[in-house]
KOLLO-331146 format. One line per 2 residues: number of its first residue (from 1); for each residue x, y, z negated of N, C-alpha, C, O. Coordinates in pm, 1 decimal, m for minus. Example, Ala and Ser with C-alpha at 12.3 -4.5 7.8 and 13.67 -1.06 7.14 Angstrom:
<rs>
1 = 1319.0:m569.0:m780.0:1230.0:m450.0:m780.0:1320.0:m330.0:m780.0:1423.6:m331.9:m846.5 ~ 1285.0:m225.0:m708.0:1367.0:m106.0:m714.0:1290.0:3.0:m787.0:1340.9:113.8:m803.9;
</rs>
This chain:
<rs>
1 = m6405.0:6547.9:8662.0:m6269.1:6548.9:8720.3:m6118.5:6538.2:8637.7:m6018.9:6476.5:8675.3 ~ m6130.9:6595.2:8549.8:m6026.6:6553.9:8437.4:m5985.1:6451.7:8406.1:m5864.8:6425.8:8402.4;
3 = m6086.0:6364.9:8374.2:m6070.2:6211.3:8331.5:m6011.3:6139.6:8439.9:m5902.0:6084.2:8428.3 ~ m6083.1:6138.1:8551.6:m6016.3:6077.3:8700.5:m5882.3:6123.2:8712.8:m5801.1:6042.8:8758.5;
5 = m5829.3:6278.5:8669.4:m5685.0:6258.2:8703.3:m5625.2:6203.3:8572.5:m5514.4:6154.3:8594.0 ~ m5656.1:6197.4:8468.6:m5557.0:6143.3:8368.9:m5560.3:5993.7:8363.5:m5489.1:5920.2:8295.1;
7 = m5676.0:5954.2:8465.7:m5660.6:5790.8:8504.4:m5578.9:5773.0:8573.9:m5495.2:5683.2:8564.7 ~ m5589.5:5883.8:8686.6:m5457.1:5838.2:8787.7:m5322.5:5852.8:8733.5:m5221.7:5788.7:8763.3;
9 = m5335.7:5940.7:8655.2:m5164.9:5962.1:8629.9:m5120.0:5871.1:8528.7:m5001.8:5843.6:8507.7 ~ m5260.8:5806.2:8440.8:m5170.1:5699.3:8331.9:m5168.3:5583.7:8480.5:m5049.4:5552.5:8486.0;
11 = m5229.2:5521.5:8578.5:m5223.4:5423.0:8663.6:m5069.2:5465.1:8748.9:m4976.9:5383.9:8753.9 ~ m5063.8:5550.5:8788.2:m4901.7:5606.2:8796.3:m4778.6:5579.8:8721.5:m4670.2:5542.3:8766.2;
13 = m4814.6:5606.9:8592.4:m4716.3:5589.1:8514.3:m4672.6:5418.6:8483.8:m4574.4:5349.0:8509.7 ~ m4804.9:5397.4:8414.4:m4803.6:5227.3:8451.9:m4715.9:5140.3:8565.9:m4629.4:5055.0:8545.7;
15 = m4764.5:5187.8:8682.5:m4685.2:5122.5:8744.0:m4548.2:5114.3:8818.1:m4490.5:5018.5:8869.6 ~ m4510.0:5267.0:8804.7:m4377.9:5292.1:8755.9:m4318.1:5209.5:8687.4:m4254.4:5116.5:8736.8;
17 = m4329.7:5231.3:8560.3:m4301.1:5150.9:8477.5:m4296.7:4959.2:8495.8:m4210.0:4878.6:8462.2 ~ m4392.5:4945.6:8543.8:m4386.4:4760.0:8609.7:m4282.1:4729.4:8708.5:m4191.7:4645.9:8707.5;
19 = m4313.8:4808.1:8784.4:m4191.3:4803.5:8897.4:m4049.8:4824.9:8877.5:m3954.8:4764.1:8926.7 ~ m4052.3:4917.0:8800.9:m3883.9:5001.2:8787.6:m3820.0:4894.8:8682.5:m3700.8:4913.7:8658.0;
21 = m3887.2:4778.3:8612.7:m3799.2:4702.0:8517.1:m3782.7:4577.1:8612.7:m3865.3:4519.4:8683.5 ~ m3622.7:4550.7:8586.7:m3533.8:4434.9:8617.7:m3585.1:4308.9:8582.6:m3568.6:4274.4:8465.6;
23 = m3631.3:4249.0:8643.0:m3675.7:4093.2:8594.6:m3527.2:4063.4:8501.4:m3413.3:4108.8:8512.0 ~ m3583.0:3976.5:8418.6:m3465.2:3937.7:8347.8:m3430.2:3981.4:8191.5:m3510.9:4063.9:8148.6;
25 = m3342.3:3948.8:8111.9:m3299.5:4000.6:7999.6:m3153.8:4012.7:8003.2:m3078.0:3965.3:8087.9 ~ m3122.2:4088.0:7892.0:m2975.0:4089.1:7898.0:m2904.3:4062.0:7734.1:m2967.4:4090.3:7632.3;
27 = m2801.2:4018.5:7732.6:m2762.0:3942.6:7618.9:m2611.5:3996.7:7587.6:m2542.8:4009.2:7689.0 ~ m2560.0:4024.9:7486.8:m2385.9:4044.2:7470.5:m2338.5:3941.7:7505.7:m2383.4:3827.7:7493.8;
29 = m2223.7:3985.6:7561.4:m2115.6:3852.9:7603.1:m1966.8:3910.9:7679.1:m1931.1:4028.3:7669.3 ~ m1891.6:3808.2:7753.4:m1781.0:3872.2:7796.9:m1761.4:3766.3:7874.8:m1820.4:3659.6:7857.7;
31 = m1646.5:3795.9:7999.2:m1627.8:3704.1:8097.6:m1463.2:3698.9:8062.6:m1409.3:3803.9:8027.8 ~ m1391.2:3586.0:8071.3:m1264.8:3589.1:8096.8:m1243.0:3568.3:8259.6:m1307.0:3500.8:8340.2;
33 = m1109.9:3665.8:8278.0:m1061.1:3649.4:8394.5:m963.8:3546.1:8459.2:m882.3:3486.5:8388.7 ~ m970.9:3529.0:8569.0:m830.3:3439.4:8592.9:m694.7:3453.0:8551.1:m612.2:3362.3:8562.3;
35 = m656.8:3632.0:8474.7:m555.5:3684.2:8443.8:m590.5:3650.5:8317.4:m511.7:3711.3:8245.0 ~ m679.2:3575.5:8238.3:m698.2:3628.9:8136.2:m737.0:3744.4:8037.6:m726.7:3760.1:7915.9;
37 = m784.5:3816.2:8138.6:m832.9:3946.4:8087.6:m965.8:3940.9:8019.2:m1039.0:3862.5:8079.6 ~ m1032.2:4002.7:7900.9:m1190.0:3977.1:7889.2:m1268.6:4143.2:7918.7:m1242.4:4260.8:7893.3;
39 = m1353.1:4082.2:7972.1:m1472.0:4180.4:8047.9:m1558.6:4187.6:7961.6:m1649.3:4106.2:7979.1 ~ m1575.7:4293.1:7818.4:m1713.0:4259.1:7797.8:m1890.6:4368.3:7822.6:m1881.3:4473.1:7886.5;
41 = m1995.4:4336.8:7780.7:m2053.1:4386.1:7862.5:m2215.4:4306.5:7840.0:m2222.6:4201.2:7776.6 ~ m2321.4:4363.0:7891.6:m2436.6:4287.7:7862.7:m2450.6:4196.2:7981.1:m2457.9:4233.2:8098.3;
43 = m2453.4:4075.0:7938.2:m2480.0:3936.4:8026.2:m2650.3:3945.2:8106.8:m2750.0:3933.1:8035.6 ~ m2662.8:3966.4:8253.2:m2784.5:3931.3:8261.2:m2841.3:3768.2:8268.3:m2781.1:3675.2:8322.1;
45 = m2965.1:3761.4:8203.5:m3029.7:3592.2:8230.3:m3152.7:3636.2:8275.6:m3225.3:3732.5:8250.7 ~ m3157.2:3521.6:8362.7:m3319.1:3556.6:8443.3:m3395.3:3435.1:8396.9:m3363.5:3321.3:8431.4;
47 = m3499.0:3462.9:8316.0:m3573.8:3370.0:8272.5:m3629.8:3256.4:8373.0:m3685.2:3152.3:8337.8 ~ m3609.0:3289.6:8478.6:m3710.6:3252.1:8601.4:m3661.6:3170.5:8688.2:m3720.9:3095.8:8766.0;
49 = m3526.5:3190.8:8668.8:m3409.1:3069.4:8723.0:m3320.8:3044.4:8612.9:m3219.6:3114.4:8617.0 ~ m3327.8:2970.9:8522.1:m3285.4:2888.6:8417.8:m3165.8:2856.8:8459.2:m3071.1:2878.0:8383.5;
51 = m3146.6:2805.7:8573.5:m2992.3:2737.0:8597.3:m2944.7:2805.0:8676.2:m2878.7:2749.2:8763.8 ~ m2957.0:2944.9:8678.6:m2859.2:3028.4:8728.0:m2709.8:3050.3:8705.8:m2612.0:3081.8:8773.5;
53 = m2748.7:3006.9:8531.0:m2611.1:3041.0:8441.9:m2530.0:2963.1:8508.0:m2425.6:3023.1:8533.7 ~ m2532.2:2845.0:8550.8:m2437.4:2723.4:8605.3:m2418.9:2746.0:8755.2:m2376.0:2656.1:8827.4;
55 = m2449.8:2860.0:8798.7:m2418.2:2937.2:8949.0:m2283.2:3066.0:8965.7:m2177.9:3076.6:9028.4 ~ m2366.0:3151.3:8864.5:m2305.4:3278.6:8867.7:m2311.4:3335.2:8729.6:m2368.1:3275.5:8638.0;
57 = m2248.9:3458.2:8714.3:m2295.3:3539.9:8609.4:m2264.9:3662.2:8636.8:m2157.8:3682.4:8694.0 ~ m2343.5:3763.9:8605.9:m2404.0:3886.7:8638.7:m2356.6:3991.1:8498.7:m2430.2:3978.2:8400.9;
59 = m2277.1:4059.7:8488.9:m2217.6:4118.8:8376.9:m2241.1:4288.2:8390.8:m2172.7:4343.1:8477.1 ~ m2352.5:4390.5:8294.7:m2322.5:4505.4:8303.2:m2227.8:4524.8:8216.7:m2240.7:4490.4:8099.2;
61 = m2114.3:4585.8:8266.4:m1970.3:4652.5:8200.1:m2022.1:4792.8:8158.4:m1987.5:4822.1:8043.9 ~ m2087.9:4876.4:8214.7:m2176.3:4983.2:8203.7:m2266.1:5007.5:8228.1:m2333.8:4910.0:8260.8;
63 = m2339.1:5144.9:8233.2:m2447.6:5197.7:8284.4:m2444.9:5173.2:8427.4:m2542.8:5130.7:8488.7 ~ m2338.0:5198.8:8478.2:m2329.0:5223.6:8627.2:m2264.3:5116.6:8711.2:m2284.9:5100.5:8831.5;
65 = m2163.6:5026.9:8616.1:m2091.0:4912.2:8643.8:m2123.6:4765.6:8652.7:m2091.8:4686.6:8563.8 ~ m2179.5:4735.7:8748.1:m2240.0:4573.9:8717.7:m2129.0:4492.0:8837.6:m2072.7:4540.4:8935.8;
67 = m2126.9:4380.4:8794.1:m2028.0:4283.4:8856.3:m2090.1:4131.5:8821.4:m2137.7:4086.5:8717.2 ~ m2067.4:4067.9:8963.5:m2132.7:3940.1:8966.7:m1996.7:3831.5:8996.1:m1919.5:3846.5:9090.9;
69 = m1987.9:3737.2:8908.8:m1888.4:3627.0:8928.5:m1925.9:3497.9:8937.4:m2008.0:3448.4:8860.1 ~ m1867.7:3432.8:9033.7:m1890.2:3295.6:9063.5:m1783.8:3223.7:8989.8:m1683.0:3275.8:8942.1;
71 = m1826.4:3061.4:8984.2:m1699.6:2991.9:8884.8:m1578.7:2968.4:8978.2:m1501.4:2881.9:8937.2 ~ m1543.5:3032.8:9105.8:m1395.8:3000.4:9102.9:m1333.1:3143.2:9128.7:m1238.8:3165.9:9204.5;
73 = m1401.0:3234.4:9053.2:m1367.3:3375.5:9043.5:m1308.0:3422.0:8907.2:m1230.5:3517.6:8905.1 ~ m1350.8:3341.3:8767.7:m1305.9:3351.2:8615.2:m1307.4:3221.1:8539.0:m1363.8:3112.1:8548.8;
75 = m1239.5:3267.1:8476.1:m1230.0:3096.5:8387.7:m1322.6:3073.8:8317.1:m1329.4:2960.6:8269.0 ~ m1429.5:3175.0:8284.7:m1564.7:3098.2:8187.3:m1602.8:3282.3:8137.0:m1545.9:3391.0:8147.6;
77 = m1735.6:3227.9:8078.7:m1815.8:3333.9:8007.4:m1870.6:3303.5:7890.3:m1872.8:3185.3:7856.2 ~ m1913.2:3382.3:7824.9:m2017.8:3356.5:7660.5:m2094.5:3461.6:7661.9:m2081.4:3579.5:7694.8;
79 = m2197.8:3379.5:7609.6:m2351.1:3489.8:7565.1:m2356.9:3489.4:7400.0:m2294.8:3422.7:7317.3 ~ m2434.1:3568.0:7389.9:m2426.3:3536.5:7223.7:m2491.2:3379.1:7160.1:m2513.7:3360.3:7040.5;
81 = m2510.8:3289.2:7255.5:m2586.1:3170.9:7172.2:m2508.8:3082.6:7317.4:m2595.2:3001.2:7350.0 ~ m2402.4:3068.1:7401.4:m2362.9:2966.3:7499.0:m2228.7:3003.4:7573.6:m2198.6:3112.0:7622.9;
83 = m2165.2:2901.7:7570.1:m2048.6:2903.7:7628.7:m2003.2:2841.3:7746.9:m1994.4:2719.5:7762.6 ~ m1968.3:2947.2:7847.7:m1978.7:2834.1:7994.2:m1791.9:2831.0:8062.4:m1714.4:2926.7:8062.5;
85 = m1767.9:2706.7:8107.3:m1626.4:2746.1:8178.3:m1631.4:2675.1:8302.7:m1709.2:2581.9:8322.9 ~ m1550.5:2717.8:8384.4:m1527.5:2697.5:8543.5:m1467.0:2577.0:8524.5:m1374.3:2579.8:8443.5;
87 = m1493.9:2461.6:8579.7:m1455.1:2319.5:8624.0:m1467.8:2300.6:8755.7:m1538.1:2368.8:8830.3 ~ m1376.0:2174.7:8797.3:m1400.4:2163.1:8963.1:m1497.7:2024.9:8950.2:m1469.8:1940.4:8865.1;
89 = m1600.5:2009.6:9030.1:m1700.5:1930.7:9032.5:m1707.7:1916.7:9222.8:m1737.0:2006.6:9301.6 ~ m1676.8:1799.3:9248.3:m1698.3:1790.1:9368.3:m1637.7:1839.3:9499.2:m1696.5:1833.9:9607.2;
91 = m1499.0:1893.9:9477.9:m1441.6:1995.8:9539.6:m1498.9:2148.2:9523.7:m1481.7:2236.3:9608.0 ~ m1553.7:2160.1:9429.0:m1596.6:2304.6:9438.9:m1612.5:2350.3:9285.8:m1663.1:2273.7:9203.7;
93 = m1577.3:2450.1:9258.6:m1609.6:2483.1:9109.9:m1730.6:2535.7:9103.8:m1801.0:2600.7:9181.2 ~ m1744.9:2477.5:8951.1:m1908.0:2512.4:8879.8:m1905.8:2562.4:8726.5:m1790.4:2569.9:8684.1;
95 = m1971.1:2586.2:8664.8:m2003.3:2644.2:8538.0:m2026.7:2537.6:8457.3:m2102.4:2466.7:8523.7 ~ m2008.9:2491.2:8366.5:m2058.1:2389.6:8264.3:m2068.7:2432.8:8130.1:m1967.5:2482.3:8080.6;
97 = m2146.0:2426.2:8078.2:m2191.4:2472.5:7936.2:m2112.0:2361.5:7843.7:m2131.0:2240.4:7854.4 ~ m2025.7:2418.5:7756.9:m1959.4:2396.2:7613.8:m2072.6:2356.0:7525.2:m2154.8:2436.7:7481.9;
99 = m2073.9:2179.1:7490.4:m2148.5:2169.0:7371.5:m2080.3:2141.7:7270.0:m2129.8:2166.7:7160.1 ~ m1948.8:2083.4:7278.3:m1855.0:2029.2:7156.7:m1735.7:2050.5:7198.8:m1705.5:2020.4:7314.3;
101 = m1635.5:2113.0:7102.5:m1473.0:2135.6:7151.7:m1407.7:2024.0:7029.6:m1475.3:1962.4:6947.1 ~ m1272.6:2019.6:7044.1:m1165.2:1944.6:6999.4:m1079.3:1873.7:7065.9:m1029.7:1890.9:7177.2;
103 = m1063.8:1779.8:6975.7:m974.2:1639.4:7080.7:m1054.1:1602.9:7184.9:m1002.4:1553.8:7285.2 ~ m1185.9:1620.7:7176.3:m1240.3:1573.0:7319.7:m1338.3:1621.7:7330.8:m1429.7:1589.2:7255.0;
105 = m1361.8:1744.3:7456.1:m1493.0:1831.5:7471.6:m1580.1:1779.8:7517.3:m1553.8:1697.2:7604.6 ~ m1705.4:1799.9:7485.7:m1789.6:1782.6:7580.4:m1901.0:1935.8:7648.8:m1927.6:2046.9:7603.1;
107 = m1945.2:1848.2:7799.0:m1990.3:1953.9:7852.0:m2116.2:1921.8:7921.5:m2124.5:1801.1:7944.2 ~ m2228.8:1999.2:7967.7:m2322.1:1953.8:8046.9:m2314.0:2043.8:8161.0:m2282.3:2161.2:8141.7;
109 = m2342.8:1994.9:8293.2:m2398.0:2056.3:8391.0:m2547.1:2045.8:8455.7:m2600.3:1935.3:8466.8 ~ m2594.9:2132.7:8486.6:m2790.4:2116.2:8528.3:m2752.7:2178.9:8620.0:m2660.6:2259.7:8631.9;
111 = m2859.5:2123.4:8718.7:m2901.1:2123.3:8843.5:m3046.8:2122.8:8883.6:m3124.9:2104.9:8790.1 ~ m3094.3:2137.3:8992.5:m3231.8:2121.3:9020.4:m3192.5:1992.8:9120.3:m3087.7:1981.4:9183.8;
113 = m3327.4:1880.7:9116.3:m3303.3:1757.0:9196.4:m3453.1:1740.4:9226.0:m3548.3:1741.9:9148.1 ~ m3448.6:1723.4:9364.9:m3592.1:1663.5:9454.5:m3604.5:1536.6:9456.0:m3525.3:1455.1:9503.2;
115 = m3743.7:1510.3:9383.6:m3708.1:1369.8:9377.0:m3812.5:1321.7:9540.0:m3868.6:1393.2:9623.0 ~ m3798.0:1152.5:9525.8:m3862.5:1121.2:9664.4:m3984.8:1164.9:9702.0:m4021.5:1162.3:9819.4;
117 = m4065.7:1213.4:9593.0:m4204.8:1275.1:9617.3:m4227.7:1395.8:9644.8:m4338.2:1441.0:9674.8 ~ m4097.8:1473.3:9634.4:m4108.8:1627.4:9663.4:m4125.0:1702.0:9534.7:m4137.6:1824.5:9537.3;
119 = m4125.5:1624.9:9404.6:m4099.9:1695.3:9289.4:m3990.9:1746.5:9268.7:m3892.6:1673.9:9283.0 ~ m3969.3:1901.6:9224.2:m3819.4:1944.7:9206.6:m3803.1:1933.2:9014.6:m3868.3:2007.3:8941.1;
121 = m3719.3:1842.7:8969.7:m3690.6:1853.9:8855.6:m3521.1:1900.0:8798.2:m3430.7:1905.6:8881.5 ~ m3498.0:1926.0:8672.4:m3408.9:1957.7:8641.3:m3321.8:1813.6:8589.5:m3370.7:1720.4:8525.5;
123 = m3215.4:1822.9:8625.3:m3125.9:1699.7:8611.5:m2989.5:1749.2:8510.8:m2943.3:1862.8:8521.4 ~ m2941.4:1662.0:8426.8:m2839.6:1729.0:8355.7:m2724.6:1611.9:8353.3:m2774.9:1502.4:8328.5;
125 = m2577.5:1608.0:8373.7:m2471.5:1528.6:8363.5:m2398.0:1576.2:8283.0:m2391.5:1698.0:8266.1 ~ m2320.3:1482.2:8210.1:m2243.4:1511.9:8052.3:m2129.1:1492.4:8123.6:m2144.5:1443.2:8235.4;
127 = m2020.9:1517.6:8088.8:m1891.8:1526.7:8125.2:m1788.0:1535.6:7967.8:m1816.5:1603.9:7869.4 ~ m1703.5:1473.5:7978.5:m1569.0:1465.1:7860.2:m1454.0:1525.1:7889.1:m1431.5:1533.7:8009.8;
129 = m1351.3:1582.0:7797.4:m1210.4:1612.5:7884.9:m1150.5:1568.2:7733.8:m1215.3:1566.9:7629.2 ~ m1016.4:1534.1:7750.4:m961.4:1552.0:7626.7:m881.5:1661.9:7634.7:m855.2:1730.4:7733.6;
131 = m848.0:1672.0:7529.8:m795.0:1848.5:7478.5:m667.9:1824.1:7549.8:m617.9:1713.2:7568.9 ~ m595.8:1996.9:7606.9:m499.0:1969.8:7660.9:m491.9:1918.2:7814.1:m425.3:1984.1:7894.0;
133 = m555.5:1808.5:7853.8:m600.4:1774.3:8002.4:m688.2:1902.9:8098.0:m743.1:2003.3:8052.6 ~ m679.7:1866.4:8216.6:m752.7:1910.4:8309.2:m849.7:1861.9:8380.1:m908.2:1917.0:8473.4;
135 = m871.9:1729.5:8323.6:m950.3:1604.4:8441.2:m1069.3:1614.3:8332.0:m1056.4:1602.5:8210.1 ~ m1220.2:1645.5:8424.0:m1321.1:1627.7:8357.1:m1362.5:1451.7:8401.5:m1337.3:1408.0:8513.8;
137 = m1425.6:1370.2:8296.8:m1478.1:1258.9:8315.4:m1619.0:1297.3:8325.8:m1658.1:1398.1:8267.0 ~ m1720.1:1205.9:8414.8:m1875.0:1186.4:8416.3:m1859.5:1100.9:8321.0:m1769.5:1018.0:8307.4;
139 = m1990.0:1132.2:8224.5:m2006.9:1042.0:8126.0:m2114.6:954.2:8162.3:m2210.8:1023.5:8195.1 ~ m2138.3:840.0:8170.0:m2207.6:719.9:8268.7:m2350.8:755.4:8162.5:m2359.0:797.5:8047.1;
141 = m2434.6:722.7:8246.5:m2605.3:727.1:8183.3:m2666.5:641.2:8098.7:m2581.1:553.4:8086.4 ~ m2775.6:603.9:8020.6:m2837.6:512.1:8000.8:m2743.6:467.1:7860.3:m2715.0:544.5:7769.0;
143 = m2710.4:343.8:7867.6:m2663.4:275.3:7763.0:m2512.1:210.1:7811.9:m2440.0:131.8:7750.1 ~ m2493.8:266.5:7933.1:m2358.7:235.6:7949.4:m2234.9:336.8:7927.8:m2117.4:304.6:7945.2;
145 = m2264.8:422.0:7900.7:m2184.0:513.2:7820.5:m2094.5:484.3:7689.8:m2011.8:563.9:7645.4 ~ m2128.9:335.8:7625.3:m2088.4:305.4:7494.1:m1931.4:279.0:7527.7:m1842.4:341.5:7469.8;
147 = m1908.8:191.1:7616.0:m1778.2:128.5:7649.9:m1713.3:267.1:7698.5:m1602.5:290.2:7650.1 ~ m1748.7:332.2:7758.5:m1667.4:507.3:7786.5:m1633.0:599.8:7645.1:m1521.7:646.6:7621.1;
149 = m1711.4:609.8:7588.5:m1688.3:668.4:7490.8:m1598.0:585.7:7366.3:m1509.6:645.3:7304.7 ~ m1632.2:442.7:7338.7:m1514.3:347.3:7322.6:m1427.7:394.9:7301.8:m1390.8:445.7:7196.0;
151 = m1370.3:387.1:7413.7:m1207.8:413.6:7496.1:m1151.7:534.2:7463.6:m1035.1:555.6:7430.4 ~ m1267.5:633.1:7478.5:m1198.2:801.5:7459.6:m1185.7:819.6:7328.1:m1098.6:895.4:7285.4;
153 = m1281.9:744.1:7233.6:m1246.0:786.6:7079.7:m1210.8:657.1:7002.7:m1266.0:626.8:6896.9 ~ m1108.5:577.5:7067.2:m1088.7:446.6:6999.9:m1003.7:469.8:6884.6:m968.5:373.0:6817.2;
155 = m961.3:604.8:6849.8:m861.1:611.2:6757.8:m973.1:666.3:6603.4:m924.0:695.8:6494.5 ~ m1105.0:668.0:6629.9:m1222.9:651.2:6499.3:m1263.9:534.7:6498.3:m1368.7:520.2:6561.2;
157 = m1204.7:404.2:6430.6:m1306.8:263.6:6465.9:m1432.3:292.4:6390.7:m1535.7:258.9:6448.6 ~ m1440.4:330.6:6310.0:m1571.2:375.7:6221.6:m1670.6:417.2:6299.8:m1768.4:343.0:6308.5;
159 = m1669.5:555.6:6381.2:m1745.6:610.0:6475.2:m1802.9:524.9:6592.5:m1916.7:522.5:6639.3 ~ m1640.7:425.1:6641.1:m1692.3:337.0:6753.4:m1785.8:238.5:6731.4:m1862.8:183.0:6809.8;
161 = m1768.3:225.5:6617.1:m1859.9:90.3:6555.7:m1964.9:120.9:6536.5:m2042.7:32.3:6572.1 ~ m2031.7:240.5:6479.4:m2153.2:263.1:6473.1:m2227.0:322.4:6629.4:m2341.6:366.2:6638.5;
163 = m2143.9:311.7:6724.6:m2200.5:370.0:6865.0:m2323.0:248.5:6911.9:m2304.8:128.3:6892.8 ~ m2437.0:300.5:6969.8:m2526.5:218.9:6967.6:m2537.3:211.1:7113.4:m2499.4:300.6:7188.9;
165 = m2612.6:55.0:7165.5:m2664.2:60.0:7299.7:m2785.9:103.2:7337.7:m2878.3:27.3:7366.6 ~ m2792.3:242.0:7339.5:m2896.1:298.4:7415.9:m2874.4:444.9:7473.6:m2772.3:513.4:7480.1;
167 = m2975.4:464.0:7504.2:m2950.7:630.0:7575.8:m2964.9:701.9:7437.6:m3020.1:667.0:7333.2 ~ m2903.2:802.3:7469.3:m2887.5:917.9:7374.1:m2934.0:1048.6:7427.8:m2924.2:1087.5:7544.2;
169 = m2994.7:1120.7:7309.6:m3040.2:1272.8:7346.1:m2924.8:1360.7:7335.7:m2835.0:1335.6:7255.3 ~ m2922.1:1451.1:7403.7:m2816.8:1575.0:7433.8:m2802.3:1587.4:7263.0:m2683.4:1593.5:7231.7;
171 = m2896.6:1592.5:7143.3:m2858.5:1627.1:7031.7:m2746.4:1516.1:6964.5:m2653.4:1539.6:6887.3 ~ m2781.4:1414.1:7010.9:m2735.8:1278.1:6947.3:m2580.1:1287.1:7006.3:m2485.5:1259.8:6932.3;
173 = m2563.4:1321.2:7123.8:m2432.2:1297.3:7225.1:m2353.6:1409.0:7166.1:m2231.9:1394.2:7176.9 ~ m2406.2:1550.0:7088.1:m2323.8:1658.4:7041.5:m2279.6:1614.6:6921.5:m2166.1:1635.5:6878.8;
175 = m2396.6:1532.3:6844.1:m2343.5:1511.1:6688.2:m2236.7:1382.3:6751.3:m2162.2:1453.8:6818.2 ~ m2203.5:1293.3:6763.9:m2132.7:1207.6:6781.3:m1992.0:1256.8:6859.7:m1896.1:1179.9:6853.5;
177 = m1979.2:1369.9:6925.6:m1835.2:1427.0:6962.4:m1802.6:1529.1:6821.7:m1696.3:1545.6:6761.8 ~ m1907.6:1574.8:6802.4:m1875.9:1671.6:6657.4:m1798.8:1604.5:6558.8:m1693.9:1647.7:6511.2;
179 = m1871.9:1464.0:6520.6:m1787.4:1396.8:6423.5:m1652.1:1369.6:6454.0:m1549.5:1394.6:6390.8 ~ m1673.6:1305.3:6579.4:m1536.4:1289.3:6649.0:m1420.9:1381.0:6607.9:m1311.6:1355.5:6557.1;
181 = m1489.1:1515.9:6652.2:m1360.2:1628.5:6653.1:m1353.5:1671.7:6526.9:m1258.1:1744.9:6500.8 ~ m1444.9:1640.7:6423.6:m1413.9:1664.0:6277.0:m1305.3:1574.1:6229.2:m1214.0:1612.4:6156.1;
183 = m1318.6:1460.6:6271.1:m1243.1:1336.3:6218.3:m1323.4:1291.0:6097.7:m1269.2:1264.2:5990.5 ~ m1455.9:1283.1:6118.7:m1537.2:1238.2:6017.3:m1594.7:1092.5:6097.5:m1673.9:1017.7:6040.2;
</rs>
């Protein structure tokens, strides 16, 4: 009987622990408000909904205070591994992940897209913005980006000369922007 009681108590404790844990993880970070105030705390990330970071940010400001922000309510936010800024996309504000900054900023926006066969895939769109301007320009896909980047980076002839007519990976795109922004 004693063993049965211990087993029931153990199952009860295990059940409470499993169901009381909130899904997701938290990382240190901060939010920049529209008034340029910085709110520091733990930013909640949901591994089951990876693209949620482009739609909203949940920050635990204290053990009892939690706030949720959409892109139209803040300028952006930062976690320990990424920075997101609010930008206009198709008449609505969205979070863009910052990939490179300098004379020419590089951003990515990701979303779910349903294929004609009903499969859902993650799509990425890349955008650039000249420093000091508030106009994001969508970077063309495939090898069509070459003319677009050549015009935007025209003041770095060596880099423009080395642009190739092929699709770039995200890492290669970041490297090109980092080279341009560093002046190399």
